[in-house]
N, C-alpha and C positions, 0 to 999 in steps of 0.2 A: 346185765347184771356182772359184777366182779366178785370172785370169790376171793377171800383173806379170811385169816384167824378161824377158819373152817366153818365161815357163813357167805351168804351172799351179800352184796352192796350194790344198792341201786347206782347206776351210773347215771349222770344228770345229762341234759340234752340242752339245745339252745332255748327252749323257754323256761328253762329252771333260772337264765341266766339274762332272760329277755329285757328284766327290769333294770340292770346294768351294763350290759353291750351295747354301745354306742351314746351313752349317756354320760359320758365323761368329756373332760376338755382336752382333745388331743396336742400333744406339744407343749403343755404349757408347764409352770414350774410349781405350782399351785397345788394344793390336796385335791382339787377336783380333778385333776388328772389321772388320778388310781380311783377317787370315790365320788360317784355321782352326787350333784347338788341337792339333795332330796332330805339331809340329816339336820338335825339341831344345832350338832356342834361337832367339832374334827378337829384332830390331834395327830402328830406324829410320835412314835417312840423309836426306841432301839436300846440296847443293854447299855446301863452304866459303866463306867470305869469301875473294875474291880468285882464286878458280877459276872458269874458263868453265863453263857447263853443258855445253858438248859436251865438255871434258876430264874431266868429272865422270861424264858417263852413260857416255863410252868405258872408264873406271876400272871402273865399276860391271860392264858388259858384260865386259870382259876378266877380272876375276877371278872371275866366275860360269863364264864359257867355259873358264878353268883347270883350274878343280875339277869340273868335269861330263863325265864320258864322252860320248863322241859320240853323238848323239843329236837329235832332232827338238826344238824349243820350241813351245812354243805362245804365240801373240802376243795379246793381247787390246786392243781400240782401244773405248774408253767412246763411246757416242753422245750427247754433250751436244748436238748441233744446231750446234755453233759451231766443232768440232775435227774433223781429218783421221781420218777412219775408214780408209784405205789401201783399202778395199774398200767402197765406200759401197752399192752394191748387193746385197752380200751379206748373208744371212739373219745374225739376230744372237740370240745367248742370253743368258737370264737371269740374272746371277749375284748380287749384293748388290741387294735388296729391289725387284726388277723394273729394275732398272739396266740397259741393253742393250748387250752389247759384240760386235762384229765378232772373231772368235776366228779366229786361221789358223795352221796348221801350217807351220812357216818354220824361223828360226837367229839365231844372235847376229846376223851379219851383217845381216839383214834387221832385227833390231832396232834396228839403229844408223843405217838408211839408208832406211828405207820413209817414216816420217811427217814432217811439216814442221810440227811445233809441235803442243803440249798445253797442257793446261791449267795447268801448273807452268813455261811458257816454251817457249822457241824449239826444245827436243831434239827427237829423234826417238823417244824410248824410249815403246813403248807403255805403258799403265796397268796391266798386268797381263800377266805373262809368268811361264813356268814350263816346264822341262823335260819330255818325254814321261814320264819317271818318277815325277814328282811329287817329287823331294827337295829340291826349295826352291820357294817362290814369293815373289815380288816384286809388289805391288800398292800402287799409288797411289789414296786414294778422291778422290772427287768434291771434296770441299772442302777436302782436306789438300793443303799445299804442301811435305809431305816423303812418303818413300815408307817403307813397311814390307816386312819381310822375315821369313819363317821358313825353317828350313834348319838343317842338322847345325851343332855347333860348330865344326867344321872351316871349313865354308862363311864363317860369318859371323867367323871368326876372321881369313880372309883380308882380307873386306871392312874388319875395324876396323882392320887394320895398314896400309891402303892411305889415304895422307892426303889423296888427291882423293876419295875416297868418302865421309869424315866419317861412318862407321858408329858408331851408340852401341848398345848392347845395352839390351834392355828385358825385364823379365819379363812372363808373358803377362796377370797382371793389374794391370798398372802403366799410367799415363796414357803415350801412345804420345808426347806433344807433346814435341819436342827443344827443349833449353834454346834460349832467346833468340829463339823463334819464337812466333807467335800465332794462336788460330782465327780465321777469318773471322764 
């Protein structure tokens, strides 16, 4: 358990990410490098021009919360050594190729308030998050400036309709690099 906001939060273990860890395509350029090929649809998103990171991240979480039954969300914070882990002393889980994450069972509110800055900017979003029922997965890999998602066609259609999200559908075998962005 980790303590924050005056209460205890469950810290995740390897069994909580077993459905994900080792089920992605290592070293690839497609969305399945970050998202296992178990979903009906896939997309990438990043803040559109002239939209603040805060407005973008709130829109993403609000769209996901609106189409997800009430349940806990798992929030994953990548241990880069330079970014906020939220629970820095918590045990970590390995998800992608030995990358360590602190995984915490919380919810949409915590996804938008706990963190102070990540690899992609000053926003609070975790590097990885998904609901307890695994109906969708959001993941931003260490070296990407965009975020990947897998889920139902209904979930992705909602994200795609929201102009603050800037979601673009991709096929599982397609290069996930959004138009106008570059790889580092």
